[in-house]
Each structure stands twice: as C-alpha cells, then as structure tokens.
TIMI-929148 format. One record per residue (C-alpha): residue in one letter; x, y, z. Coordinates in Angstrom, 1 decimal, always signed. Example, Ala and Ser with C-alpha at 12.3 -4.5 7.8 and 13.67 -1.06 7.14 Angstrom:
REM residues 2
ATOM  resn      px      py      pz
ATOM     a   +12.3    -4.5    +7.8
ATOM     s   +13.7    -1.1    +7.1
REM end
This chain:
REM residues 369
ATOM  resn      px      py      pz
ATOM     x   +15.6   -16.0   +16.5
ATOM     x   +12.1   -17.5   +16.2
ATOM     x    +9.6   -14.8   +15.0
ATOM     x    +5.8   -14.9   +14.9
ATOM     x    +4.2   -12.6   +12.3
ATOM     x    +0.5   -11.8   +12.5
ATOM     x    -0.8   -10.1    +9.3
ATOM     x    -4.2    -9.1    +8.1
ATOM     x    -3.3   -10.5    +4.7
ATOM     x    -0.4   -11.7    +2.7
ATOM     x    -2.3   -13.2    -0.3
ATOM     x    -6.0   -13.0    +0.8
ATOM     x    -6.6    -9.6    -0.7
ATOM     x    -5.0    -7.0    -3.0
ATOM     x    -3.6    -3.7    -1.7
ATOM     x    -0.7    -1.7    -0.4
ATOM     x    -0.6    -3.4    +3.0
ATOM     x    -0.6    -6.8    +1.5
ATOM     x    +2.3    -5.9    -0.8
ATOM     x    +4.2    -4.4    +2.2
ATOM     x    +3.7    -7.7    +4.1
ATOM     x    +5.1    -9.7    +1.2
ATOM     x    +8.1    -7.3    +1.0
ATOM     x    +8.7    -7.5    +4.7
ATOM     x    +8.8   -11.3    +4.8
ATOM     x   +11.1   -11.5    +1.7
ATOM     x   +13.5    -8.8    +3.0
ATOM     x   +13.6   -10.4    +6.4
ATOM     x   +14.6   -13.8    +5.0
ATOM     x   +17.3   -12.1    +2.9
ATOM     x   +18.6   -10.1    +5.8
ATOM     x   +18.3   -12.8    +8.5
ATOM     x   +18.4   -16.2    +6.8
ATOM     x   +19.0   -17.9   +10.2
ATOM     x   +15.7   -16.7   +11.6
ATOM     x   +12.7   -19.0   +11.8
ATOM     x    +9.4   -17.3   +10.7
ATOM     x    +5.9   -18.4   +11.7
ATOM     x    +3.5   -16.4    +9.5
ATOM     x    -0.3   -16.2   +10.0
ATOM     x    -2.7   -14.2    +7.7
ATOM     x    -6.2   -13.5    +8.9
ATOM     x    -7.7   -13.1    +5.4
ATOM     x    -5.5   -15.9    +3.8
ATOM     x    -6.5   -19.4    +3.1
ATOM     x    -4.7   -22.4    +4.6
ATOM     x    -1.0   -22.8    +4.1
ATOM     x    +0.1   -20.8    +1.0
ATOM     x    +3.8   -20.8    +0.2
ATOM     x    +5.1   -17.3    -0.5
ATOM     x    +7.7   -18.4    -3.0
ATOM     x   +10.5   -20.9    -3.4
ATOM     x   +13.2   -18.4    -2.4
ATOM     x   +11.8   -17.5    +1.0
ATOM     x   +10.7   -21.0    +1.9
ATOM     x    +8.0   -19.6    +4.2
ATOM     x    +4.3   -20.7    +4.4
ATOM     x    +1.4   -18.4    +5.3
ATOM     x    -1.0   -20.2    +7.7
ATOM     x    -4.4   -18.8    +7.0
ATOM     x    -7.9   -19.4    +8.4
ATOM     x   -10.3   -22.0    +7.1
ATOM     x   -13.6   -20.6    +8.3
ATOM     x   -15.6   -18.1    +6.2
ATOM     x   -17.6   -16.6    +9.1
ATOM     x   -15.7   -13.6   +10.4
ATOM     x   -16.0   -14.2   +14.1
ATOM     x   -15.0   -17.9   +13.7
ATOM     x   -11.9   -16.7   +11.6
ATOM     x   -11.0   -14.3   +14.5
ATOM     x   -11.2   -17.2   +17.0
ATOM     x    -9.2   -19.5   +14.8
ATOM     x    -6.6   -16.8   +14.1
ATOM     x    -6.1   -16.1   +17.8
ATOM     x    -6.0   -19.8   +18.7
ATOM     x    -3.4   -20.5   +16.0
ATOM     x    -1.2   -17.7   +17.3
ATOM     x    -1.6   -19.0   +20.9
ATOM     x    -0.8   -22.5   +19.9
ATOM     x    +2.3   -21.2   +18.1
ATOM     x    +3.7   -19.5   +21.1
ATOM     x    +2.9   -22.4   +23.4
ATOM     x    +4.7   -25.0   +21.3
ATOM     x    +7.6   -22.9   +20.1
ATOM     x   +10.1   -20.6   +21.8
ATOM     x    +9.2   -17.2   +20.2
ATOM     x   +11.7   -14.4   +20.6
ATOM     x    +9.9   -11.7   +18.6
ATOM     x    +6.2   -11.1   +17.7
ATOM     x    +5.3    -8.7   +14.9
ATOM     x    +1.8    -7.3   +14.4
ATOM     x    +1.4    -6.3   +10.7
ATOM     x    -1.6    -4.0   +11.6
ATOM     x    -2.6    -1.8   +14.5
ATOM     x    -5.7    -3.9   +15.0
ATOM     x    -3.5    -6.7   +16.5
ATOM     x    -1.9    -4.4   +19.1
ATOM     x    -3.8    -6.0   +22.0
ATOM     x    -3.3    -9.7   +21.0
ATOM     x    +0.5    -9.3   +20.5
ATOM     x    +0.8    -7.5   +23.8
ATOM     x    -1.0   -10.4   +25.6
ATOM     x    +1.1   -13.0   +23.8
ATOM     x    +4.2   -11.1   +24.7
ATOM     x    +3.2   -11.1   +28.4
ATOM     x    +2.7   -14.8   +28.1
ATOM     x    +6.0   -15.6   +26.5
ATOM     x    +8.2   -12.6   +27.5
ATOM     x    +8.9   -12.2   +23.8
ATOM     x    +9.6    -8.7   +22.5
ATOM     x    +7.0    -7.3   +20.1
ATOM     x    +6.7    -4.8   +17.3
ATOM     x    +3.6    -3.2   +15.7
ATOM     x    +3.6    -2.0   +12.1
ATOM     x    +1.3    +1.0   +11.4
ATOM     x    +0.2    +1.9    +7.9
ATOM     x    -2.5    +4.5    +7.1
ATOM     x    -5.5    +6.5    +8.2
ATOM     x    -6.6    +3.8   +10.7
ATOM     x    -3.4    +4.3   +12.7
ATOM     x    -3.8    +8.1   +13.0
ATOM     x    -7.2    +7.9   +14.8
ATOM     x    -7.6    +7.7   +18.6
ATOM     x    -7.8    +4.1   +19.9
ATOM     x    -9.5    +2.6   +22.9
ATOM     x    -7.8    +2.0   +26.2
ATOM     x    -6.8    -1.6   +25.4
ATOM     x    -5.3    -0.8   +21.9
ATOM     x    -3.4    +2.2   +23.4
ATOM     x    -2.1    -0.1   +26.1
ATOM     x    -0.9    -2.5   +23.5
ATOM     x    +0.8    +0.3   +21.5
ATOM     x    +2.5    +1.8   +24.6
ATOM     x    +3.9    -1.6   +25.6
ATOM     x    +5.5    -2.3   +22.3
ATOM     x    +9.3    -2.5   +22.1
ATOM     x    +9.1    -0.6   +18.8
ATOM     x    +6.5    +0.8   +16.4
ATOM     x    +7.4    +0.6   +12.7
ATOM     x    +5.6    +3.2   +10.5
ATOM     x    +5.5    +3.4    +6.8
ATOM     x    +5.5    +7.3    +6.8
ATOM     x    +6.0   +10.3    +9.0
ATOM     x    +2.3   +11.2    +8.4
ATOM     x    +1.2    +7.9   +10.0
ATOM     x    +3.8    +8.1   +12.8
ATOM     x    +2.8   +11.7   +13.7
ATOM     x    -0.9   +11.0   +13.7
ATOM     x    -0.6    +7.8   +15.8
ATOM     x    +1.7    +9.3   +18.4
ATOM     x    -0.3   +12.5   +18.8
ATOM     x    -3.7   +10.8   +19.0
ATOM     x    -2.7    +7.9   +21.3
ATOM     x    +0.0    +9.4   +23.6
ATOM     x    +2.9    +7.4   +22.2
ATOM     x    +6.5    +8.5   +22.6
ATOM     x    +7.9    +9.4   +19.2
ATOM     x   +11.3    +7.9   +20.1
ATOM     x    +9.6    +4.5   +20.0
ATOM     x    +8.8    +4.9   +16.3
ATOM     x   +11.0    +3.7   +13.4
ATOM     x   +10.3    +4.7    +9.8
ATOM     x   +10.4    +1.8    +7.4
ATOM     x    +8.6    +3.0    +4.3
ATOM     x    +7.5    +0.8    +1.4
ATOM     x    +9.6    +0.0    -1.6
ATOM     x    +8.6    -1.2    -5.1
ATOM     x   +10.5    -3.8    -7.1
ATOM     x   +12.7    -1.6    -9.3
ATOM     x   +13.6    -4.7   -11.4
ATOM     x   +10.0    -5.2   -12.3
ATOM     x    +8.5    -1.6   -12.4
ATOM     x   +10.5    +0.0   -15.1
ATOM     x    +9.9    +1.9   -18.3
ATOM     x    +9.5    -0.2   -21.5
ATOM     x    +7.4    -1.1   -24.5
ATOM     x    +3.7    -2.0   -24.1
ATOM     x    +2.7    -5.4   -25.4
ATOM     x    +0.7    -5.1   -28.7
ATOM     x    -1.9    -7.6   -27.4
ATOM     x    -2.5    -5.4   -24.4
ATOM     x    -3.2    -2.4   -26.5
ATOM     x    -5.5    -4.4   -28.7
ATOM     x    -7.4    -5.8   -25.7
ATOM     x    -8.0    -2.4   -24.1
ATOM     x    -8.4    -0.5   -27.4
ATOM     x    -5.5    +1.8   -26.8
ATOM     x    -4.3    +3.8   -29.8
ATOM     x    -3.2    +7.4   -29.4
ATOM     x    -5.3    +8.5   -26.5
ATOM     x    -4.1   +10.2   -23.4
ATOM     x    -4.2    +7.7   -20.5
ATOM     x    -5.0    +8.4   -16.8
ATOM     x    -4.7    +5.6   -14.4
ATOM     x    -5.7    +4.7   -10.8
ATOM     x    -4.9    +1.4    -9.2
ATOM     x    -6.9    +0.7    -6.0
ATOM     x    -9.2    -1.6    -4.1
ATOM     x   -12.8    -0.4    -4.6
ATOM     x   -13.8    -1.0    -1.0
ATOM     x   -16.9    +0.7    +0.4
ATOM     x   -15.0    +1.2    +3.6
ATOM     x   -12.2    +3.1    +1.8
ATOM     x   -13.9    +5.9    +0.0
ATOM     x   -10.9    +8.2    +0.5
ATOM     x    -9.1    +7.1    -2.7
ATOM     x   -10.3   +10.1    -4.6
ATOM     x   -11.8    +8.2    -7.5
ATOM     x   -15.1   +10.0    -7.4
ATOM     x   -13.5   +13.4    -7.3
ATOM     x   -11.2   +12.4   -10.2
ATOM     x   -14.3   +11.4   -12.2
ATOM     x   -15.7   +14.9   -11.5
ATOM     x   -12.6   +16.3   -13.0
ATOM     x   -12.6   +14.2   -16.2
ATOM     x   -14.9   +16.5   -18.2
ATOM     x   -12.5   +19.5   -17.8
ATOM     x    -9.5   +17.3   -18.7
ATOM     x   -11.4   +15.9   -21.7
ATOM     x   -12.1   +19.5   -22.9
ATOM     x    -8.3   +19.8   -23.4
ATOM     x    -7.7   +16.2   -24.5
ATOM     x   -10.9   +14.8   -26.1
ATOM     x    -9.1   +11.5   -26.8
ATOM     x    -8.8   +10.5   -23.2
ATOM     x    -9.2    +7.2   -21.2
ATOM     x    -9.3    +7.0   -17.4
ATOM     x    -8.5    +3.4   -16.4
ATOM     x    -9.5    +2.3   -12.9
ATOM     x    -7.8    -1.0   -12.0
ATOM     x    -9.2    -2.8    -9.0
ATOM     x   -12.3    -4.6    -7.7
ATOM     x   -14.5    -4.4    -4.6
ATOM     x   -17.9    -3.9    -3.3
ATOM     x   -17.9    -0.1    -4.0
ATOM     x   -17.9    -0.8    -7.8
ATOM     x   -21.7    -0.5    -8.3
ATOM     x   -21.8    +2.9    -6.5
ATOM     x   -18.9    +4.2    -8.6
ATOM     x   -20.5    +3.0   -11.8
ATOM     x   -23.6    +4.9   -10.9
ATOM     x   -21.6    +8.0   -10.1
ATOM     x   -19.9    +7.7   -13.5
ATOM     x   -23.2    +7.4   -15.3
ATOM     x   -24.7   +10.4   -13.5
ATOM     x   -21.6   +12.5   -14.3
ATOM     x   -22.0   +11.4   -18.0
ATOM     x   -18.3   +10.4   -18.2
ATOM     x   -18.9    +6.7   -18.7
ATOM     x   -17.6    +6.9   -22.3
ATOM     x   -14.2    +8.1   -20.9
ATOM     x   -13.9    +5.9   -17.7
ATOM     x   -13.1    +2.2   -17.9
ATOM     x   -13.4    +0.0   -14.8
ATOM     x   -11.2    -3.0   -15.7
ATOM     x   -11.4    -5.0   -12.5
ATOM     x    -8.4    -6.9   -11.1
ATOM     x    -5.5    -7.9   -13.4
ATOM     x    -2.2    -9.8   -13.4
ATOM     x    +1.1    -8.3   -12.5
ATOM     x    +2.1    -8.4   -16.2
ATOM     x    -1.0    -6.5   -17.2
ATOM     x    -0.5    -4.0   -14.3
ATOM     x    +2.9    -3.2   -15.6
ATOM     x    +1.5    -2.5   -19.1
ATOM     x    -1.1    -0.3   -17.5
ATOM     x    +1.6    +1.8   -15.9
ATOM     x    +3.8    +1.8   -19.0
ATOM     x    +0.9    +3.0   -21.2
ATOM     x    -0.2    +5.8   -18.9
ATOM     x    +0.6    +9.5   -19.2
ATOM     x    -0.4   +10.3   -15.6
ATOM     x    -1.1    +8.3   -12.5
ATOM     x    -3.9   +10.1   -10.5
ATOM     x    -5.0    +9.2    -7.0
ATOM     x    -5.8   +12.2    -4.8
ATOM     x    -6.3   +10.1    -1.7
ATOM     x    -5.6   +10.0    +2.0
ATOM     x    -2.8    +7.4    +2.1
ATOM     x    -0.5    +6.3    +4.9
ATOM     x    +2.2    +6.1    +2.2
ATOM     x    +1.0    +4.8    -1.1
ATOM     x    +3.1    +2.1    -2.7
ATOM     x    +1.3    +2.7    -6.0
ATOM     x    +3.0    +6.1    -6.3
ATOM     x    +6.3    +4.4    -6.1
ATOM     x    +5.3    +1.9    -8.8
ATOM     x    +4.2    +4.7   -11.1
ATOM     x    +7.4    +6.8   -10.5
ATOM     x    +9.7    +3.8   -11.1
ATOM     x    +7.9    +3.3   -14.4
ATOM     x    +8.5    +6.9   -15.3
ATOM     x    +4.9    +8.1   -15.0
ATOM     x    +4.0   +11.5   -13.6
ATOM     x    +1.9   +11.4   -10.4
ATOM     x    -1.0   +13.4    -8.9
ATOM     x    -1.8   +12.7    -5.3
ATOM     x    -3.6   +14.3    -2.3
ATOM     x    -1.8   +17.0    -0.2
ATOM     x    -2.8   +16.0    +3.3
ATOM     x    -1.4   +12.5    +3.7
ATOM     x    +1.7   +10.2    +3.5
ATOM     x    +2.1   +10.7    -0.2
ATOM     x    +4.5   +13.6    +0.7
ATOM     x    +7.2   +10.9    +1.1
ATOM     x    +7.1    +9.0    -2.2
ATOM     x    +6.5   +12.4    -4.0
ATOM     x    +9.2   +13.9    -1.8
ATOM     x    +7.2   +16.9    -0.7
ATOM     x    +5.9   +17.5    -4.2
ATOM     x    +9.3   +17.6    -5.9
ATOM     x    +8.4   +14.5    -7.9
ATOM     x    +4.7   +15.1    -8.5
ATOM     x    +1.6   +17.2    -8.0
ATOM     x    +0.0   +17.2    -4.5
ATOM     x    -3.5   +18.7    -4.6
ATOM     x    -6.6   +19.2    -2.6
ATOM     x    -8.4   +15.9    -2.9
ATOM     x   -11.8   +17.5    -2.5
ATOM     x   -11.3   +19.9    -5.4
ATOM     x   -12.1   +18.5    -8.9
ATOM     x   -10.8   +21.8   -10.3
ATOM     x    -7.3   +21.3    -8.7
ATOM     x    -7.2   +17.7    -9.8
ATOM     x    -8.1   +18.6   -13.4
ATOM     x    -5.5   +21.4   -13.5
ATOM     x    -2.7   +19.1   -12.2
ATOM     x    -3.6   +16.3   -14.6
ATOM     x    -3.6   +18.6   -17.6
ATOM     x    -0.2   +19.9   -16.6
ATOM     x    +1.1   +16.3   -16.3
ATOM     x    -0.4   +15.4   -19.7
ATOM     x    +1.1   +18.5   -21.4
ATOM     x    +4.5   +17.1   -20.2
ATOM     x    +6.5   +20.4   -20.1
ATOM     x    +7.0   +20.3   -16.3
ATOM     x   +10.3   +18.7   -15.0
ATOM     x    +8.1   +16.4   -12.9
ATOM     x    +7.2   +14.7   -16.2
ATOM     x   +10.7   +13.5   -17.0
ATOM     x   +10.5    +9.7   -16.5
ATOM     x   +14.2    +8.9   -16.2
ATOM     x   +14.6   +11.5   -13.5
ATOM     x   +11.5   +10.4   -11.6
ATOM     x   +12.9    +6.8   -11.5
ATOM     x   +16.4    +7.9   -10.5
ATOM     x   +15.2   +10.1    -7.6
ATOM     x   +12.8    +7.4    -6.4
ATOM     x   +15.5    +4.7    -6.3
ATOM     x   +17.8    +6.9    -4.1
ATOM     x   +15.3    +6.8    -1.2
ATOM     x   +12.9    +3.8    -1.9
ATOM     x   +14.9    +1.1    -3.5
ATOM     x   +15.1    -2.5    -2.3
ATOM     x   +18.5    -2.1    -0.7
ATOM     x   +17.4    +1.0    +1.2
ATOM     x   +14.4    -1.0    +2.7
ATOM     x   +16.6    -3.9    +3.8
ATOM     x   +19.2    -1.5    +5.4
ATOM     x   +16.4    +0.1    +7.4
ATOM     x   +14.9    -3.3    +8.4
ATOM     x   +18.3    -4.6    +9.6
ATOM     x   +18.9    -1.5   +11.7
ATOM     x   +15.4    -1.7   +13.2
ATOM     x   +15.7    -5.3   +14.2
ATOM     x   +19.2    -4.8   +15.7
ATOM     x   +17.8    -1.9   +17.8
ATOM     x   +15.3    -4.3   +19.5
ATOM     x   +17.9    -6.9   +20.3
REM end
C-alpha cells in the first residue's frame, strides 16, 4: 500500500502528539515493511529523516508565515496524491479532517483521522463534521477523547478504534541518576516533584498554576522540596510571575527544554510526577509509571487510562490546590501501594507496552482493508 500521513508535527515541536506521531510511523514500518509512506509535517522543516531504521523522511514546510505554510502544506499533499497512487490517507490531527476527506474524494483512497485530546471533544463546524463522518475509521488515543468526539459531533461509536499511546519501556526504566545531573541541578536529599509539559499560552489546562498553589502546603510537610517544571513556551513569563506572587519561587525551578537523556534523569530522580491536567491520554504519565514514579493527575480526562481508573495513581480535582497537595504528600510519604515502582512498571507494561501498540495498529489497518 501507498500511504499519505498528514501530521501537525513530527519534529517541529515537543509534546505528546508529536511523540505519538513518531511512534505511529515507527510501529507502522515494523508492522508493514512493504508499505510506502509519504509523511508531511505542518510544523516541521524541510525533509528530516526520522531515523535509519524507518528510512522515512518528513517533508515539512519552508515558509515561516502561517498562512503560507498552510498553503504549502495543502499543495504538497495535493501534489503527492496527483503523482502517486495513494491507497490510504491518515490525518494525525482532527484539524485535517476536511483536507483528507477532499483528497479521498479526489483519489478514492480510504482515510483515517486520529483524535487526541480536548480539541477533539468539542463541537466542530459543518465541514469538519462532514470530514469526520466520512472517514473509514477514527483512531482515538483514549475512551475519554472518543466519547467526547462522538457525542459532540454525531459520530457513530462503531467507527472509533482505540489505539492509545505507548512509551518506550527499554528507555523509560528505573535506574541510577547520573552524578553530573545531580550536580547541575543541585539535587541532594530533597523531595522532588516533576511536571513535563509545553508551556503554551493556548494550553493552560496542564495544572501547573494550581500545583504551584499547592506547593506551600506540601513544603510545610517536606521543607526540603523542589518542584521541577521541564518544558518551554510562550506561557513561561506568566507562570514565572504567578510563581513570584505565590512566593514559591525558591521551591519551583523552570528548567526549559532538555535532552532525552536528561529527561530520563529527571524522571529517575523524582518522587512524584504531578500534572492535574485535562489530557486526551497523557504519554508523560506512562513515562513516569514505567520509570517507577508515583503519579498525580486530573480526574476528568483521559488520564483514567494510563492510571487505570486510579489503580496506579491519584486522580484529583485539578482546580483544587488542597486536593493536589494531599495527593502529592501521600505519594511522597510512600506508604500507599501506588508508590511501589516495580509494580507500577509491571502493570503499565501489560496494557501499554510497544507490542500491545503494534498489535492494535495491525488490527486497525486490517479492519480498513
């Protein structure tokens, strides 16, 4: 088969959707090595090779102006279907529902739309709903996202297939923390809280502000405390201002972006991963659980799946600093069964390992053809 993938980003930004896109491509090539993949990333730069194993290049956009990038992205996709026989078109985001439906009409190729988070659970306009309803399948990362999308947009639930995220269990694992990492970030015997997230002004649902409101209460129990926030974005100045106004800037450290090696050390050095958010799924929860780190999430989102309805972590009201603080303190105390790192990893692997992802992907593709 010849497959056209339209993604918002594969390498152009950092986040859960980007990681999912990378995983999807790599799993596809392992599961269907005979397929030819044409990959386009809206936020990516020109022609970036994913890795030597997949032998796939991401064709990005060269223009910086957003409307010119949109035009280039659409023209590149159109050129691809006109000059290649495309059998399947995959939209990696709900915003591409209309374009893939039009390309499908032009080529008679089948098409799939992948839905991720909060944006998919909102009611869409007529053209987007038309694109969704015409899809051969809708792949959702969680039941939360699937239920919201179908209810708000009148989509038949039998069209939806669940293909949740996975995290690389070979990489995300318990282990020692590099001494140079501890020295760089002045880590000694403190209790460590961690959040990993884009600091995007359009995504204020990550729970960072409410977690900072909870820090004082947590610090009253554990004065030697550090709250690391890993990630960058245009919301950083506002969050720094909030941090100063709450007078917790001596406890909170914004470290910006980091390498995968450093990220692993952040997980391994942490005593609790906290992100009371509104996530479609939340791959960061899987990364923390596989590393053996207790997790605190929100209770009205797709985190119910990686946390397995709260069996593997604390799910709290994201708007309640009191509830966030209580859960974090319980996680830091470490007496709860949900703090047993080896068990968290074992239970996570049963449902969200790499093999489980590939099995679901193979079944989903076979259902279309």
